[in-house]
C-alpha positions in Angstrom: -3.7 -10.0 6.1 -0.4 -9.2 4.4 -0.2 -5.7 2.8 -3.0 -3.5 1.4 -3.4 0.1 0.5 -6.7 1.7 1.5 -8.2 5.2 1.6 -8.9 6.7 5.0 -7.8 8.8 7.9 -7.4 8.5 11.7 -5.9 5.8 13.8 -9.0 3.7 13.7 -8.4 2.6 10.1 -5.5 0.5 11.5 -6.8 -3.0 12.5 -5.6 -4.7 15.7 -2.3 -6.6 15.4 -1.3 -4.4 12.4 0.6 -1.3 11.6 -0.5 1.5 9.3 1.7 4.0 7.3 -0.1 7.3 6.3 1.0 9.5 3.4 -0.1 12.5 5.3 0.8 13.9 8.7 -1.5 13.4 11.7 -2.9 10.2 10.2 -4.2 11.9 7.1 -6.4 14.2 9.1 -4.6 17.4 8.1 -5.4 20.0 5.4 -3.6 18.3 2.6 -5.0 15.8 0.1 -3.2 12.8 1.5 -5.7 10.0 2.0 -3.9 6.7 1.3 -2.9 4.3 4.1 -0.7 1.2 3.8 -1.9 -1.4 6.3 0.2 -4.5 7.0 1.1 -7.2 9.5 4.4 -8.2 7.9 7.7 -6.6 6.6 7.5 -4.6 3.3 10.9 -4.8 1.6 10.1 -2.2 -1.0 7.3 0.4 -0.4 7.5 1.4 -4.1 5.8 -1.8 -5.0 2.7 -0.4 -3.2 3.1 3.2 -4.4 4.4 4.2 -1.0 8.1 5.0 -1.5 9.2 8.3 0.2 5.6 9.4 1.1 5.2 8.2 4.7 4.5 11.0 7.1 2.9 9.3 10.1 2.3 5.8 11.4 0.2 3.8 13.9 1.6 0.6 15.4 -1.0 -1.7 16.9 1.1 -4.8 16.3 3.0 -6.7 18.9 6.2 -6.0 16.9 8.6 -3.1 16.7 8.2 -1.4 13.3 11.5 -0.4 11.7 11.4 2.3 8.9 14.5 2.1 6.5 15.6 4.8 4.1 16.5 2.3 1.4 14.6 -0.7 -0.1 15.5 -4.1 1.2 15.8 -2.9 4.8 19.0 -1.1 4.1 20.4 2.2 5.2 19.6 4.2 8.3 16.5 3.2 10.2 14.1 4.4 12.9 12.3 2.0 15.2 8.9 2.4 16.9 7.8 -0.1 19.5 4.3 -1.5 19.9 1.4 0.9 20.7 3.3 4.0 19.4 1.7 6.3 16.9 3.8 9.3 15.8 1.7 11.9 14.1 4.5 13.6 12.4 7.7 11.7 11.3 9.1 15.1 10.2 10.0 15.7 13.8 12.4 12.7 13.9 15.9 13.2 12.4 18.4 10.9 10.7 22.0 10.8 11.9 22.8 13.5 9.3 20.0 15.7 10.6 17.5 15.1 7.8 13.8 14.7 8.5 12.3 11.2 8.5 9.1 12.7 6.9 8.8 11.2 3.4 12.0 9.2 3.8 11.0 5.6 4.4 11.4 3.2 1.5 11.1 -0.2 3.3 9.7 -1.5 6.6 10.8 -4.4 8.7 9.3 -5.8 11.9 11.1 -7.4 14.9 10.1 -9.0 18.1 10.2 -7.0 21.2 11.8 -8.8 24.2 10.0 -8.3 27.5 13.3 -7.9 29.3 14.6 -5.4 26.7 13.7 -1.8 26.0 10.3 -0.4 26.7 8.2 0.6 23.7 9.7 3.7 22.2 12.0 5.0 19.5 15.5 3.4 19.1 18.1 5.5 17.4 19.8 3.9 14.4 23.1 2.3 15.3 22.5 2.1 19.0 24.0 -0.7 20.9 21.7 -3.4 22.3 
């Protein structure tokens, strides 16, 4: 698949084995005009190349990987990780180390394998020890 931007709403627009980033909260099902969805099955080093820098408000992760949102292009800066099968409707409820909202903050996305013996699917705070 790689990376594509589509119009849509709801978790069902995310194909199996992929993740989807929504420009609107609640998977673009809210009252605002947000309709675009970035669907991918690989890392995206710079969301700006797809018109998605600093617009992500919700995500669906149907992949077998952990999805890591970074606040800088090139997978740099503080990050927030979501394990497989997690679908936060509002990234604004998650905070950076400085207390800023993660809503509209992501500028790149990486993926990493999830070890069966490691953490269960869930969020992993930035800078936490393995």
